[in-house]
Every structure is written in C-alpha cells, then in structure tokens.
VOTI-238954 format. One line per 5 residues: number of its first residue (from 1); for each residue x negated, y, z of N, C-alpha, C. Coordinates in steps of 0.1 Angstrom, whole numbers, plus 2048, in hexadecimal, padded with zeros to 3 digits. Layout:
NUM	X:Y:Z:X:Y:Z:X:Y:Z  ...;
This chain:
1	27A:8F3:379:279:901:37C:26B:905:380  265:910:379:257:913:37C:256:91B:389  249:91C:38E:246:922:39B:24A:931:39B  249:938:390:24D:946:38F:25C:948:392  264:93F:38C:273:940:38E:276:93C:39C;
6	270:932:3A2:272:92E:3AF:26F:939:3B9  264:940:3B7:25F:94B:3BF:269:956:3BF  26E:959:3B3:278:964:3B1:285:961:3B9  289:954:3B8:296:951:3BF:294:952:3CE  288:94E:3D3:285:94F:3E1:285:95E:3E6;
11	280:967:3DE:280:975:3E1:28E:97B:3E1  296:977:3D7:2A4:97B:3D7:2AC:977:3E3  2AA:96A:3E7:2B1:965:3F3:2AD:96D:3FF  2A0:96F:400:29B:977:40C:2A1:984:40C  2A2:98B:401:2A8:998:400:2B6:998:404;
16	2BE:98E:3FE:2CC:98E:401:2CF:98B:410  2C7:982:416:2CA:97E:423:2C3:987:42E  2BA:990:429:2B2:998:432:2AB:98F:43C  2A5:984:437:29F:97A:43F:290:978:43B  288:972:443:27A:972:441:275:966:438;
21	27D:962:42E:278:957:425:26B:95B:41F  26A:967:419:25E:96C:413:253:96D:41D  256:970:429:24C:971:434:246:963:436  24E:959:436:249:94B:439:240:947:42E  243:94B:421:23A:948:416:22D:94F:417;
26	22D:95B:41C:221:963:41C:219:961:429  21F:95A:433:218:957:440:216:963:449  220:96D:449:21F:979:451:225:977:45E  222:96C:465:227:96A:473:21C:96D:47C  220:96F:489:216:972:494:216:967:49E;
31	20B:964:4A5:20C:95B:4B0:217:95E:4BA  21D:954:4C0:228:957:4C9:235:955:4C2  240:95B:4C7:24D:959:4C1:250:962:4B6  256:95D:4AB:25A:964:49F:269:961:49C  271:96B:49A:27F:968:496:27F:966:487;
36	286:95B:484:287:957:476:295:953:472  298:953:465:2A5:94E:460:2A2:945:454  2AB:93C:452:2AA:933:446:2B8:92E:443  2BA:929:437:2C7:924:433:2C9:915:436  2D5:912:43A:2D9:904:43B:2E6:903:434;
41	2E6:8FD:428:2F2:8FC:420:2F9:909:41E  2F1:913:41B:2F6:921:418:2FA:929:424  2F8:924:430:2FB:92B:43C:2EE:92F:443  2ED:93B:448:2E1:940:44F:2DF:93A:45C  2D3:934:45E:2CF:92F:46B:2C5:938:472;
46	2C7:93B:47E:2BE:943:486:2B5:93A:48E  2A8:93D:48E:29E:935:495:293:93E:49C  28C:937:4A5:280:93D:4AB:274:934:4A7  26B:93A:4A0:25F:933:49C:254:936:4A5  24E:92C:4AC:243:92F:4B6:236:92A:4B0;
51	22C:933:4B0:21F:930:4AB:214:930:4B6  20B:927:4B5:200:927:4BF:1F7:933:4BF  1F0:936:4CA:1E7:941:4CB:1DD:942:4C0  1D8:936:4BB:1CE:935:4B1:1D4:934:4A3  1E0:937:4A2:1E7:936:494:1E0:93E:48A;
56	1DE:938:47E:1DA:93F:472:1E1:939:466  1E5:941:45D:1EC:93C:451:1E3:933:449  1D6:934:44B:1CD:92B:444:1CA:91E:44B  1D1:91C:457:1CE:910:45F:1D6:904:45A  1D5:8FA:462:1DC:8ED:45F:1E2:8E8:46B;
61	1EE:8ED:46F:1F4:8EA:47C:1FF:8E0:47B  200:8D6:485:20C:8CE:485:218:8D6:48A  224:8D2:485:230:8D9:488:23B:8D0:48E  243:8D6:497:24E:8CF:49D:25A:8D7:49D  265:8D1:498:272:8D7:498:279:8D2:4A5;
66	27E:8DC:4AD:284:8D9:4BA:293:8DA:4B9  29A:8D0:4BD:2A9:8CF:4BB:2B0:8D1:4C8  2B9:8DA:4C8:2C1:8DE:4D5:2CA:8D2:4D9  2CF:8D2:4E5:2DA:8CA:4E9:2E7:8CE:4E3  2F1:8C6:4E4:2FE:8CA:4DF:303:8D7:4E4;
71	307:8E0:4DB:30B:8EE:4DE:300:8F7:4E4  2F4:8F2:4E5:2E9:8FA:4EA:2E4:904:4E0  2DD:90E:4E5:2D7:918:4DC:2C8:918:4DF  2C1:91F:4D5:2B3:91E:4D5:2AC:925:4E1  2B2:92E:4E8:2AC:935:4F3:2AD:92C:500;
76	2B4:921:500:2B5:918:50B:2A9:90F:50B  2AC:902:50E:2A1:8F8:510:298:8F6:503  29E:8F7:4F8:297:8F6:4EB:28C:900:4EA  28F:90C:4EE:285:917:4ED:27A:915:4F7  27D:90F:503:273:90C:50D:269:902:508;
81	26E:8F7:502:265:8ED:4FC:25D:8F2:4F0  264:8FA:4E8:25D:8FF:4DC:251:908:4E0  253:910:4EA:248:919:4EE:23D:911:4F5  240:908:4FD:236:900:504:22E:8F8:4FB  234:8F2:4F0:22D:8EB:4E6:225:8F4:4DD;
86	229:900:4DB:221:909:4D3:215:90D:4DB  216:90E:4E8:20A:911:4F1:200:905:4F0  205:8F9:4EC:1FC:8EE:4EB:1F6:8ED:4DD  1FA:8F6:4D4:1F3:8F6:4C7:1FC:8F2:4BB  209:8F1:4BD:212:8ED:4B2:21A:8F9:4AD;
91	21E:8F9:4A1:228:902:49B:235:8FC:49E  23E:903:4A5:24B:8FD:4A9:256:906:4A5  262:900:4A3:26E:908:49F:27A:903:4A7  280:90C:4AF:28D:90A:4B5:297:912:4AE  2A3:90D:4AC:2AD:914:4A4:2BB:912:4A9;
96	2C4:91B:4A5:2D2:919:4A8:2D9:912:49C  2DF:907:49F:2E7:900:494:2F2:909:48F  2F6:906:483:302:90D:47E:30D:90E:488  313:919:489:31F:91C:491:31C:91E:4A0  30F:91E:4A3:30A:921:4B1:300:92C:4B1;
101	300:933:4BD:2F7:93D:4C0:2F7:948:4B5  2EB:94C:4B0:2E9:957:4A7:2EA:952:498  2ED:945:496:2EE:940:488:2FC:943:483  2FE:943:476:30A:944:46F:312:937:470  31E:937:469:326:92C:469:333:92D:470;
106	33E:92A:46A:34B:92A:46F:352:91D:46C  35B:918:475:35E:91D:482:352:91C:48B  353:923:496:348:922:4A0:349:915:4A8  33E:911:4AE:33E:906:4B7:341:8F8:4B0  33C:8F6:4A4:33E:8EA:49D:333:8E0:4A1;
111	337:8D6:4AA:32E:8CC:4AE:32F:8C0:4A4  32A:8C3:498:32C:8BB:48C:31E:8B4:48A  31D:8A7:48D:311:8A0:48D:30A:89F:47F  312:89C:474:30B:89C:467:307:8AA:463  30E:8B4:466:30A:8C2:463:2FE:8C6:46B;
116	2FC:8C1:477:2F0:8C4:47F:2E4:8BD:479  2E6:8B1:474:2DB:8AA:46D:2D6:8B2:461  2DF:8B7:45A:2DC:8C0:44E:2D4:8CC:453  2D8:8D2:45E:2D1:8DE:463:2C3:8DA:466  2C1:8CE:46D:2B3:8CA:470:2AB:8C8:463;
121	2B1:8C2:459:2A9:8C0:44D:2A5:8CD:447  2AE:8D7:448:2AA:8E4:442:2A0:8EC:44B  2A0:8E9:458:296:8EE:461:288:8E8:45D  288:8DC:45A:27C:8D5:455:277:8DC:448  280:8DE:43F:27D:8E5:433:276:8F2:436;
126	27C:8FA:43F:277:907:442:269:906:448  268:8FE:452:25B:8FE:459:24F:8F9:450  253:8F1:446:248:8ED:43D:244:8F8:434  24B:903:433:247:90F:42B:23F:919:432  23D:917:440:236:920:448:227:91E:445;
131	220:929:441:212:928:43D:20A:923:44A  201:919:447:1F9:914:452:1FF:907:458  20B:903:454:211:8F6:458:20C:8EB:44F  208:8E0:455:204:8D4:44E:211:8CC:44B  215:8CC:43F:222:8C6:43C:222:8B7:43D;
136	216:8B1:43F:215:8A3:442:215:89F:451  217:8AA:459:218:8A8:468:224:8AF:46E  230:8A9:46C:23C:8AF:470:243:8A6:47A  246:8AB:486:24D:8A3:490:25A:8A9:494  263:8A1:49B:26F:8A6:4A0:26F:8A4:4AF;
141	276:8AD:4B6:279:8AC:4C4:287:8AE:4C7  28F:8A4:4CB:29D:8A5:4CD:2A0:8A5:4DC  2A8:8AF:4E1:2AB:8B0:4EF:2BA:8AD:4F1  2BD:8A4:4FA:2CB:8A0:4FD:2D1:89B:4F0  2DC:8A0:4EC:2E2:89C:4DF:2DA:89E:4D3;
146	2D1:8A8:4D4:2C7:8AA:4CA:2BE:89D:4C7  2BE:894:4D1:2B7:887:4CF:2BE:87F:4C5  2CB:87E:4C6:2D3:876:4BC:2D1:87C:4AE  2D3:889:4AE:2D2:890:4A1:2C4:88E:49B  2B9:88F:4A3:2AC:88D:49E:2A9:87F:499;
151	2AE:875:4A0:2AB:867:49C:2B3:865:48F  2BF:86A:48E:2C6:868:481:2BF:86F:476  2BA:87B:478:2B3:882:46E:2A6:87A:469  29F:875:473:293:86E:470:295:862:467  2A1:85C:469:2A4:850:460:2A7:854:452;
156	2AA:861:450:2AF:865:443:2A6:870:43D  29A:873:442:291:87D:43D:283:878:43E  27D:876:432:26F:871:431:265:87B:436  268:887:438:25E:891:43B:25B:891:44A  261:88A:452:25F:889:461:255:87E:464;
161	24B:881:46C:240:878:46F:242:871:47C  248:878:486:24A:872:493:255:879:49A  25B:872:4A4:267:878:4AB:266:876:4BA  269:880:4C2:26A:87F:4D0:277:884:4D5  27B:87F:4E0:288:884:4E6:286:886:4F5;
166	28E:88F:4FB:28E:892:509:29C:892:50E  29F:88A:518:2AD:889:51E:2B7:886:513  2B4:87C:50B:2BB:879:4FF:2C9:874:501  2D3:87A:4FA:2E0:874:4F7:2DE:86F:4E8  2E0:863:4E6:2DC:85E:4D9:2E8:858:4D0;
171	2EF:84E:4D5:2FA:848:4CE:307:84E:4D1  30C:856:4C7:318:85E:4CA:325:857:4C9  326:84C:4C1:332:844:4C1:333:83E:4CF  328:838:4D4:328:831:4E1:32B:83B:4EC  326:848:4EA:329:852:4F4:338:855:4F5;
176	33E:856:4E9:34C:859:4E8:355:84E:4EE  34F:842:4EE:356:836:4F3:352:833:502  34A:83C:508:345:839:515:34F:83A:520  359:841:51E:363:844:529:35D:84E:533  353:856:52F:34C:85F:538:34A:86D:531;
181	351:870:526:34F:87D:520:355:888:529  352:894:525:356:8A0:52D:365:8A2:52B  36C:89A:523:37A:89C:521:383:892:529  37D:88B:532:383:880:539:390:884:540  391:890:545:39D:894:54C:3A9:895:543;
186	3A7:895:536:3B3:896:52D:3B5:889:526  3AF:87E:52A:3B0:871:523:3B5:866:52C  3BC:85D:526:3C2:852:52D:3BF:845:525  3C2:839:52B:3C1:82D:524:3B2:827:525  3B0:81C:51D:3A3:816:51C:39A:81F:514;
191	38D:81A:512:383:822:50B:387:824:4FC  38D:81A:4F6:391:81C:4E8:39C:826:4E7  3A6:826:4F0:3B1:82F:4F0:3AB:83D:4F3  3A2:83E:4FB:39C:84C:4FE:394:851:4F2  38D:848:4EC:386:84D:4E0:390:851:4D5;
196	39A:849:4D3:3A4:84D:4C9:3AB:85A:4CC  3AD:85C:4D9:3B4:868:4DD:3AB:875:4D9  39E:873:4DB:395:87E:4D7:395:881:4C8  396:876:4C0:397:877:4B2:3A4:87D:4AE  3AF:87A:4B6:3BC:881:4B3:3BB:890:4B6;
201	3B4:894:4C0:3B2:8A2:4C3:3AC:8A9:4B7  3A1:8A2:4B2:39A:8A8:4A7:3A2:8A9:49B  3AA:89F:498:3B2:89F:48C:3BD:8A9:48D  3C3:8AB:499:3CE:8B5:49A:3C8:8C3:499  3BC:8C5:49F:3B6:8D2:49E:3B2:8D5:490;
206	3AD:8CB:489:3A9:8CD:47B:3B5:8D1:472  3C1:8CB:474:3CD:8CE:46D:3D2:8DC:470  3D1:8E0:47D:3D5:8ED:481:3CC:8F8:47B  3BF:8F5:47A:3B6:8FF:474:3B9:900:465  3BC:8F5:45F:3BF:8F6:451:3CC:8FE:44E;
211	3D6:8FC:456:3E3:902:454:3E4:910:459  3DD:914:464:3DE:921:46A:3D1:929:46B  3C6:923:469:3B9:92A:46C:3B5:92A:47A  3BE:925:483:3BB:925:492:3B1:91A:495  3A7:91E:49D:39D:914:4A2:3A0:910:4B0;
216	3A2:903:4B2:3A5:8FE:4C0:397:8FB:4C6  395:8FF:4D2:388:8FC:4D9:38A:8F4:4E5  380:8EC:4E8:37F:8E4:4F4:372:8E8:4FC  373:8E6:509:367:8EB:511:35D:8DF:512  351:8E2:50C:347:8D8:50C:340:8D6:519;
221	340:8E0:522:33A:8DF:52F:344:8E3:53A  34C:8DA:53E:356:8DD:548:350:8E2:555  357:8EB:55C:352:8EF:569:353:8E4:574  34B:8E6:57F:34B:8DC:589:359:8D9:58F  362:8E3:58E:36F:8E1:593:377:8D6:58C;
226	372:8D2:580:379:8C7:579:376:8B9:580  36C:8B9:588:368:8AC:590:366:8A0:587  35E:8A2:57D:35B:897:573:34F:88F:577  349:892:582:33E:88A:587:331:891:587  326:88A:58B:319:890:58D:313:895:581;
231	314:88D:576:30D:892:569:313:89F:565  320:8A0:564:326:8AD:55F:325:8B8:569  324:8B5:576:321:8C0:580:313:8C5:57D  30A:8BD:57A:2FC:8C1:577:2FC:8C9:56A  304:8C4:560:305:8CC:553:30A:8DA:556;
236	314:8DB:55E:319:8E9:561:30F:8F1:568  307:8EB:571:2FC:8F2:578:2F1:8F7:56F  2F0:8F1:564:2E6:8F7:55A:2EE:901:550  2F8:8FC:549:2FE:904:53F:306:910:543  30C:90F:54F:315:919:554:30E:922:55F;
241	301:91F:561:2F9:926:56C:2F2:932:565  2F6:93E:56A:2F0:94A:564:2E1:94B:566  2DB:943:56F:2CD:943:571:2C6:938:569  2CE:930:561:2C8:925:559:2CD:927:54A  2D3:91C:545:2D8:91D:537:2E3:927:535;
246	2EB:92A:53F:2F5:934:53E:2F1:942:53D  2E4:944:53E:2DF:952:53D:2DE:957:52E  2DF:94E:525:2DE:952:517:2EB:957:511  2EB:963:50D:2F8:96A:509:2FF:964:4FD  2F7:95D:4F4:2FD:958:4E8:302:949:4EA;
251	301:944:4F6:305:937:4F9:314:936:4FD  31B:92C:4F8:329:92A:4FC:32B:91B:4FD  331:916:507:334:907:508:340:903:500  347:90C:4FA:353:908:4F3:350:902:4E5  357:8F7:4E2:354:8F0:4D6:361:8EF:4CE;
256	360:8EF:4C1:36C:8EE:4B8:371:8DF:4B9  37E:8DE:4BE:384:8D1:4C0:384:8C9:4B3  384:8CF:4A7:385:8C8:49A:378:8C1:497  36D:8C4:49F:360:8BE:49D:35E:8B2:4A6  368:8AE:4AE:366:8A3:4B7:364:896:4AF;
261	36B:895:4A4:369:889:49C:35B:888:496  356:893:491:348:892:48C:33E:892:497  341:896:4A3:338:895:4AE:335:886:4B0  33F:87E:4AF:33D:86F:4B2:33B:868:4A4  332:86C:49C:331:868:48E:327:85C:48C;
266	31D:85B:494:314:850:492:30C:84B:49E  307:83F:49D:2FE:839:4A7:2F1:836:4A1  2E7:840:4A3:2DA:83E:49C:2D3:831:4A0  2D5:82C:4AC:2CC:821:4B0:2D1:814:4A9  2DC:814:4A2:2E0:808:49B:2D7:805:48F;
271	2CF:80F:48B:2C7:80D:480:2B9:813:482  2B3:80F:48E:2A6:814:491:29B:80E:487  29E:804:480:295:7FF:476:292:809:46B  29B:813:46A:299:81D:460:28E:827:464  28A:826:470:27F:82F:475:272:828:475;
276	271:81D:46F:264:816:46E:259:81F:468  24E:81F:46F:243:827:46B:243:835:472  24D:838:479:24E:845:480:24E:843:48F  243:846:496:243:843:4A5:24E:84B:4AC  253:846:4B7:25E:84B:4BE:25B:84B:4CD;
281	25C:856:4D3:25B:858:4E2:267:85D:4E8  26C:856:4F2:278:85B:4FA:274:85E:508  277:86B:50C:273:86F:51A:280:871:522  281:86B:52E:28C:86C:536:288:86E:545  291:873:54D:28E:874:55B:292:867:562;
286	28A:863:56D:28E:857:574:29B:857:57A  2A1:864:57D:2AE:865:583:2B9:869:579  2B6:869:56C:2BF:86D:562:2CA:863:55F  2D6:867:561:2E2:85E:55E:2E3:85B:54F  2DC:863:547:2DD:861:538:2D2:858:533;
291	2C9:853:53C:2BD:84B:538:2C0:83F:530  2CC:838:532:2CE:82C:52A:2CF:82F:51B  2D3:83B:517:2D3:83E:508:2C5:83C:503  2BB:842:509:2AD:841:504:2A8:833:506  2AB:82C:511:2A6:81F:513:2AB:815:507;
296	2B8:817:503:2BD:80F:4F8:2B6:812:4EB  2B4:81F:4E9:2AD:823:4DD:29F:81E:4DB  297:81E:4E6:28A:819:4E6:28A:80A:4E4  293:803:4EC:294:7F4:4EB:297:7F0:4DC  2A1:7F7:4D6:2A5:7F3:4C9:29A:7F6:4BF;
301	293:801:4C1:288:805:4B8:27D:7FA:4B8  27A:7F5:4C4:26F:7EB:4C5:274:7DE:4BF  281:7DA:4C1:286:7CE:4BB:286:7CF:4AC  287:7DB:4A6:287:7DD:498:279:7DE:492  26F:7DD:49B:261:7DD:496:25B:7EB:497;
306	262:7F5:49E:25D:802:49E:253:804:4A9  24C:810:4A9:243:814:4B3:24A:81E:4BC  24E:819:4C8:257:821:4D1:252:820:4DF  254:82B:4E7:24F:82C:4F5:25A:833:4FD  25C:82E:509:265:835:513:25C:83B:51E;
311	25D:848:520:255:84E:52B:25E:854:535  25C:851:542:265:856:54C:25E:860:555  265:86B:557:260:876:560:265:874:56E  25D:871:577:261:86D:585:269:878:58C  275:874:591:27D:87E:599:286:887:591;
316	285:887:584:28C:890:57B:29A:88A:578  2A4:892:578:2B1:88F:572:2B2:896:564  2BD:893:55E:2BF:897:550:2BC:8A6:54E  2C2:8AE:555:2C1:8BD:553:2B5:8C3:559  2AE:8BC:562:2A1:8C1:567:297:8C2:55C;
321	298:8B9:551:28F:8BA:546:293:8C4:53C  29D:8CD:53F:2A0:8D8:536:298:8E4:53A  296:8E7:547:290:8F4:54A:288:8F4:557  287:8E9:55E:280:8E9:56B:271:8E6:567  269:8EF:569:25B:8EE:563:253:8E3:569;
326	256:8E0:576:250:8D4:57C:251:8C8:574  25D:8C6:56E:25F:8BA:566:25D:8BC:557  260:8C8:552:25E:8CB:544:250:8CB:541  247:8D0:549:239:8CF:546:233:8C1:545  239:8B8:54D:235:8AA:54C:239:8A4:53E;
331	245:8A8:53A:24A:8A4:52D:242:8A9:522  23F:8B6:523:237:8BD:518:229:8B6:517  223:8B3:522:216:8AD:522:216:89F:51A  221:898:51D:223:88B:517:226:88D:508  22E:897:505:231:89A:4F7:224:89E:4EF;
336	21C:8A6:4F5:20F:8AA:4EF:207:89E:4EC  206:895:4F5:1FE:889:4F3:204:880:4E8  211:87F:4E7:218:878:4DD:215:87E:4CF  218:88B:4CE:217:891:4C1:208:892:4BC  1FF:893:4C5:1F1:893:4C1:1ED:886:4BB;
341	1F3:87C:4C0:1F0:86E:4BB:1F8:86B:4AE  204:870:4AD:20D:86D:4A1:20D:877:496  209:883:499:208:88E:48E:1F9:891:48C  1F2:888:486:1E4:88A:484:1E0:887:476;
C-alpha cells in the first residue's frame, strides 16, 4: 500500500471517530496535557498525552506509556506519574483501557489481561506517531497490576526499550492462588479450590451473559467493613476515598465477573529471559505488603541474565506510591535516572 493511500485511510478514520489521529501526524499538540483518542482492535481508547514545556514537533523526545492499576483510570495515579515525568522532559501517555473510564468497549469493567496487553501495544503504536517522539526511545511504566501487563507486553513487543514498575502486582496466576484476593469472604477450601471457585464464577457469568446479555459484576475494591485485612483496607482508603482515587467520576471498582479467568491469565516472571536486552527497574515501598511480587521479578530477571534493579522507597506502603507526593517524588526521581540511562 502506498503512502498516499495510507494517509487517506488515516484521515478517514480520524473523521469517522472524531479523534485526533490527523493531529498526531501533523504535530499540533501543545506542551502540557492533551486529550487524545486512538483505536485498539477497533475500539476507541481515551488518553491524556503529556508533553514537556520545551516540546517541539521537530524535537527528538523519549516517550513513556504509563499503565494504570487494575480497574484504574488515567486521572488517578497513572496521570500523576505521566505529568511528573513530562515535567522531567518525556512525552508520556496515560490512558483508559477498553471498558474503563472514558474509553469504549462493552461489557464494562473487563479486567482481561490479554486484552489489556493489546491496548498497551496500541498505545505504543499511537505514541510513536506523535511528532517529536524518538521511536527508538520508548519505555513503559506499569503501576500495580499495570506492572504485570507491562512486563508481559515487553516480552512480546520489540518496540519497547526499557520497563519500570511501581508497587507492582506481577504474576497473576500466583496472585489468584495466593489465598489473599479481594474475594476471600466468598471462598472456601484450600488455595486450589479457591482458585477453581473463582474460575467457576467467571464461567457461570460468561454463560449468563451469552444467554441473557446480563453482566454479573464483582466488587474489585471491597469496603473496610469486609475486614479483609490491612492491604485491602488501604486499597479502600485510596480507591473509595473522595479525596484520593475515589474523586474521579469515571472510576468504578466494579469488574465483570466473566473476566476473572482472563485476569489470572499469565505469570510474566516465568519467562524473564524474553526481556533480555531490556533494562528493568522495580520500585516498591519498604512497608509495601505487595513488595514480594517485585522482588521475585527482579530476582528471576537477574537469574535469566537480565539487567534488573529493585529500588525501595523508605517508609512507603503500596498505595503511598500512588499519590502521596513525599513518596511519589522519590519514585519519579529514580525513574528519571533510570530512563535517562536506558532511553538514550
């Protein structure tokens, strides 16, 4: 297909979707936050593109795709990191995965790991079309479950040069088998029986949707009254708190039960050798109950011959690294040092 035909198709898509595809090609963005849209498997994705103060479409800027936590939206912690990194001189993109926030996609609340990986790949495709982005300097930043999605993507996409994670949840099969998911109050038996019960929920919900069109939802962030322990109390204090993550109107903690099976779809650290040549940084708080996920990822990366580093923010727990600037700023400074070294 020649360039003229490809350009015509891009213009038609931009017109049909009322999206800024043609703007990306022409470089008509401004420093700061820009609302953008792009396609992921024919579904509209809504994103915020952050550009540094010295942005110029004639420049050559490194770019970072920032991946939200499970059920998270771009205005929460992903947007915080995207803005702070743009202030450091990077072109950054935070976006709503399909079926979340302002993006399209039905049913809503699909925590579908393979689908999210495809969204990240398409976000990479989009950011590479932004005028002024150096396509040879593309990084990922995965937050919480976005860490697992980002590592899996990096193993399957040659366009990614380095990967960093913050408060990472990484191996999702292991998480489902942990005996500590947010659904514990509805589960019985040993860890295998509990895992299989969650898969049964997903299968039943999938069949009901097929037969009736009804979507069964489960609560991804249980209230403190569920008494699930310290981690989930802290999760509620962020996501259900109107002064923190709960302040975002497009956010919902509800997830489609039919996606529980695809939520527990892979363990990226089982094949860290596939990230060979791609530096990896994992940032955790010293008080984070989730830190073992990142510790395992770094250890397995090193054993596989990878370049990996674990950086600990003193005094921080998992959700402190979402929005508490005392800790976030330390993480951002470390990320800046990492990306300046690996995206050069």
